[in-house]
C-alpha positions in Angstrom: -18.4 20.2 -33.8 -15.0 21.7 -32.7 -11.6 20.0 -33.2 -11.3 19.5 -29.5 -14.7 17.8 -29.3 -13.8 15.6 -32.2 -10.5 14.5 -30.6 -10.5 12.1 -27.7 -6.8 11.6 -26.7 -6.1 8.9 -24.2 -3.5 9.0 -21.4 -2.2 5.9 -19.7 -0.7 6.6 -16.3 2.2 4.2 -15.7 4.0 1.8 -18.0 4.5 -1.3 -15.9 3.1 -4.7 -16.9 -0.5 -3.5 -16.7 0.2 -0.2 -18.5 2.0 -1.9 -21.3 -0.8 -4.4 -21.7 -3.4 -1.6 -21.8 -1.3 0.2 -24.4 -1.0 -2.8 -26.6 -4.7 -3.6 -26.5 -5.7 0.1 -27.1 -3.4 0.3 -30.1 -4.8 -2.8 -31.6 -8.5 -2.2 -30.8 -10.5 -2.0 -34.1 -12.8 0.7 -32.9 -10.1 3.2 -32.0 -9.5 5.9 -34.5 -5.7 6.5 -34.2 -6.0 10.1 -35.5 -8.9 11.0 -33.3 -7.7 9.1 -30.2 -3.9 9.1 -30.0 -2.4 7.3 -27.0 0.1 8.9 -24.6 1.9 7.5 -21.6 2.7 9.4 -18.4 6.2 8.8 -17.1 8.5 10.7 -14.8 10.5 13.4 -16.6 13.7 11.8 -15.5 12.6 8.5 -17.1 11.8 10.1 -20.4 15.1 12.0 -20.5 17.2 9.3 -19.0 20.5 8.3 -20.8 20.3 4.9 -19.2 20.2 2.3 -22.0 17.6 0.2 -20.3 15.2 3.1 -19.8 15.8 4.4 -23.3 15.0 0.9 -24.7 11.9 0.8 -22.6 10.8 4.2 -23.9 11.4 3.1 -27.5 9.4 0.0 -26.9 6.4 2.1 -25.7 6.6 4.2 -28.8 6.8 1.0 -30.9 3.7 -0.4 -29.2 1.7 2.7 -30.1 2.5 5.5 -27.7 2.3 8.7 -29.8 3.8 10.7 -26.9 5.6 10.2 -23.6 4.2 12.8 -21.3 6.2 14.0 -18.2 4.5 13.8 -14.9 4.9 12.5 -11.4 1.8 11.1 -9.6 3.8 10.8 -6.3 6.0 13.9 -6.3 3.8 16.3 -8.4 1.1 18.5 -6.9 -2.6 17.9 -7.6 -2.6 21.2 -9.6 0.4 20.0 -11.7 -1.4 16.7 -12.4 -4.6 18.4 -13.3 -2.8 20.7 -15.7 -1.3 17.6 -17.4 -4.6 15.7 -17.5 -6.6 18.6 -18.9 -5.8 18.0 -22.5 -6.9 14.4 -22.4 -10.4 12.9 -22.9 -9.7 9.6 -21.2 -7.2 8.8 -18.4 -6.5 5.2 -17.6 -4.6 4.8 -14.3 -2.2 1.8 -14.4 0.2 2.8 -11.6 -0.8 1.7 -8.1 1.1 -1.3 -6.8 3.6 -0.1 -4.2 2.7 3.6 -4.4 2.3 5.7 -1.2 -1.0 5.8 0.6 -3.1 8.7 -0.7 -1.7 8.6 -4.2 -4.9 7.2 -5.8 -7.1 9.9 -4.2 -4.7 12.6 -5.4 -4.8 11.2 -9.0 -8.6 11.0 -8.9 -9.0 14.5 -7.5 -6.6 15.9 -10.1 -8.6 14.2 -12.9 -11.9 15.7 -11.6 -10.3 19.1 -11.2 -9.0 18.9 -14.8 -12.5 18.1 -16.0 -11.4 14.9 -17.6 -14.4 13.5 -19.5 -13.7 9.9 -18.6 -11.6 8.2 -16.0 -10.6 4.5 -15.3 -9.0 4.7 -11.9 -6.6 2.2 -10.3 -9.2 -0.3 -9.1 -8.0 -3.3 -11.0 -8.7 -5.8 -8.2 -11.5 -7.0 -6.0 -14.9 -5.7 -5.2 -14.0 -3.2 -2.5 -17.7 -2.4 -1.9 -18.3 -5.9 -0.7 -15.1 -6.0 1.4 -16.0 -2.7 3.0 -14.0 -0.3 5.2 -11.8 -1.7 7.9 -10.6 -4.8 6.2 -7.3 -6.6 6.9 -5.7 -4.7 4.0 -5.9 -1.0 5.1 -5.0 0.2 1.6 -8.4 -0.9 0.4 -10.0 1.9 2.5 -8.5 4.4 0.1 -10.0 2.5 -2.9 -13.4 2.9 -1.2 -12.8 6.6 -0.7 -12.0 7.0 -4.4 -15.3 5.3 -5.2 -17.1 7.7 -2.9 -15.4 10.7 -4.6 -16.4 9.5 -8.1 -19.9 8.6 -7.1 -20.4 12.1 -5.6 -20.1 13.9 -8.9 -21.5 13.6 -12.4 -19.2 15.7 -14.6 -16.6 13.0 -15.1 -17.8 9.7 -16.4 -15.9 6.8 -14.8 -15.8 3.0 -14.9 -14.1 0.7 -12.5 -13.1 -2.7 -13.7 -12.9 -5.4 -11.0 -10.7 -8.2 -12.2 -10.1 -10.2 -9.0 -6.5 -11.4 -8.6 -4.0 -10.9 -11.3 -3.4 -14.4 -12.5 0.4 -14.2 -12.2 -0.1 -13.4 -8.5 -1.4 -16.9 -7.9 2.2 -18.1 -8.6 4.1 -15.5 -6.5 5.6 -17.6 -3.6 5.0 -14.8 -1.1 1.3 -14.8 -1.8 1.2 -18.4 -0.7 -1.3 -20.1 -3.0 1.3 -21.8 -5.2 5.0 -22.1 -4.5 6.4 -23.8 -7.5 10.0 -23.8 -6.1 9.0 -25.9 -3.0 6.2 -27.7 -4.9 3.7 -26.6 -2.4 0.1 -25.6 -2.9 -2.1 -23.9 -0.3 -5.8 -23.4 0.4 -6.1 -19.8 1.6 -9.0 -19.9 4.1 -9.7 -23.5 3.0 -9.7 -25.5 -0.2 -13.3 -24.4 -1.1 -12.5 -20.7 -0.9 -13.3 -19.2 -4.4 -11.2 -16.6 -6.2 -11.7 -14.8 -9.5 -8.4 -14.3 -11.5 -7.6 -12.6 -14.7 -4.4 -12.6 -16.8 -2.8 -9.1 -17.2 -3.0 -9.2 -21.0 -6.7 -9.9 -20.7 -7.1 -7.0 -18.2 -5.5 -4.8 -20.9 -8.0 -6.1 -23.5 -11.0 -5.4 -21.2 -9.7 -1.9 -20.5 -9.4 -1.2 -24.2 -12.9 -2.6 -24.8 -14.3 -0.3 -22.2 -12.4 2.8 -23.5 -13.0 2.2 -27.2 -16.5 0.7 -27.1 -18.2 1.8 -23.9 -21.8 1.2 -24.8 -24.5 1.6 -22.1 -23.0 -1.0 -19.8 -19.8 0.9 -18.9 -20.6 4.4 -17.6 -20.6 5.7 -13.9 -20.4 2.1 -12.6 -18.3 -0.9 -11.5 -18.0 -3.6 -14.1 -16.6 -7.1 -13.5 -14.2 -9.0 -15.6 -12.6 -12.5 -15.1 -10.7 -15.2 -16.9 -11.5 -17.8 -14.3 -13.4 -18.3 -11.1 -12.3 -21.4 -9.1 -11.4 -22.7 -5.7 -7.9 -23.1 -4.3 -8.6 -26.8 -4.3 -9.1 -26.6 -8.1 -6.0 -24.5 -8.5 -4.0 -27.2 -6.7 -5.5 -29.9 -8.9 -4.5 -28.0 -12.0 -1.0 -27.4 -10.8 -0.5 -31.0 -9.9 -1.9 -32.1 -13.3 0.3 -29.7 -15.2 3.6 -30.5 -13.5 3.2 -34.0 -12.1 5.3 -35.4 -9.3 4.8 -35.0 -5.6 3.3 -31.9 -4.1 2.6 -30.8 -0.6 -0.9 -29.5 0.2 -1.3 -27.1 3.1 -4.6 -25.6 4.3 -4.3 -22.2 5.8 -7.6 -21.6 7.7 -8.9 -18.1 8.2 -8.1 -18.0 11.9 -4.5 -18.8 11.1 -4.4 -16.0 8.4 -6.0 -13.5 10.8 -3.4 -14.4 13.5 -0.6 -14.0 11.0 -2.0 -10.6 10.0 -2.2 -9.4 13.6 1.4 -10.6 14.2 2.7 -8.9 11.1 0.9 -5.6 10.9 3.3 -4.1 8.4 3.4 -7.1 6.0 1.2 -6.2 3.0 1.3 -9.7 1.6 0.0 -11.3 4.8 -2.9 -8.8 4.7 -3.6 -9.8 1.1 -3.7 -13.5 2.2 -6.2 -12.6 4.9 -8.5 -10.8 2.5 -8.3 -13.4 -0.2 -8.7 -16.2 2.4 -11.9 -14.7 3.6 -13.4 -15.1 0.2 -15.5 -12.0 0.5 -15.7 -9.7 -2.6 -12.9 -11.7 -4.3 -14.9 -14.0 -6.6 -17.9 -13.7 -8.9 -19.9 -15.6 -11.4 -18.2 -15.3 -14.8 -21.7 -14.9 -16.4 -21.8 -11.4 -14.8 -18.5 -10.3 -16.4 -18.4 -7.8 -19.2 -16.0 -10.0 -21.1 -18.4 -12.9 -21.1 -21.3 -10.7 -22.0 -19.4 -9.3 -25.0 -18.1 -12.7 -26.1 -14.4 -12.1 -25.3 -12.3 -15.3 -25.0 -10.2 -15.0 -21.8 -7.3 -17.1 -20.5 -8.1 -19.6 -17.8 -5.7 -20.8 -15.1 -5.3 -24.1 -17.0 -4.4 -22.1 -20.1 -2.0 -20.0 -18.1 -0.3 -23.1 -16.7 0.0 -24.6 -20.2 2.2 -21.6 -21.2 4.5 -21.9 -18.2 7.9 -23.6 -18.5 8.4 -27.1 -17.0 9.8 -27.3 -13.5 13.4 -28.3 -13.3 
């Protein structure tokens, strides 16, 4: 066996909240051989070389968390050929950059990974079940995610795994999303109080990603797997919020026809599109018994757990 075959270096694309969580979990995973599978993080060259104290501190934190190397690369401005050349020396590429990037970026990253002959790819698909949602949904960005799936399914050379996690748990509490607005003490039922949603804390997403990378087994090759910390209705979310913080709360039900109307009236508002998709309840929730974390006995954070860690309202 050659040295190259023995080594399985890992590249994390992006170092935001998700990328950092994946880095921490990979660095701590008991089945990763640090010498055989060093972890690198892809950042823009300007970020790596920046003299800005905040960026320098961020880079040092990545190294402290376990990044053996900060690799220069630009998934937006760089060509597919440049990305492929960067990816070529890695065994596993975990894409953690996606939110807010221009349309077409995820397809470019995936094509570059395939062109590089990357043995294993975890693309930016940390969300809902796009196969169930289908093409032509209220959120047009989801069409690209389906195109990425078609691309990966159309080849066999690169192993891939997509981890569907539902809604990032922190997103439940982003006022613009609408479900919980702590500032105005308002909770809303998107599509109705009985609409279900699966949600996962970002640090648990990192743990599942590390589990899939470091201990793939037979259940995580060339397929979509599901993860989840909690599956519950918006009515249950409202109950838990009111229980945690007490006091008076306003409950508003946003039926699907209202969400669709708002989406039509605000065609450029991505958040309104997300509300429409999650209010429809299609492809956004699944039985936790199906999840890879439940099947592997991983303890995940629930919404009630998450609320318990939040500060009291002023």
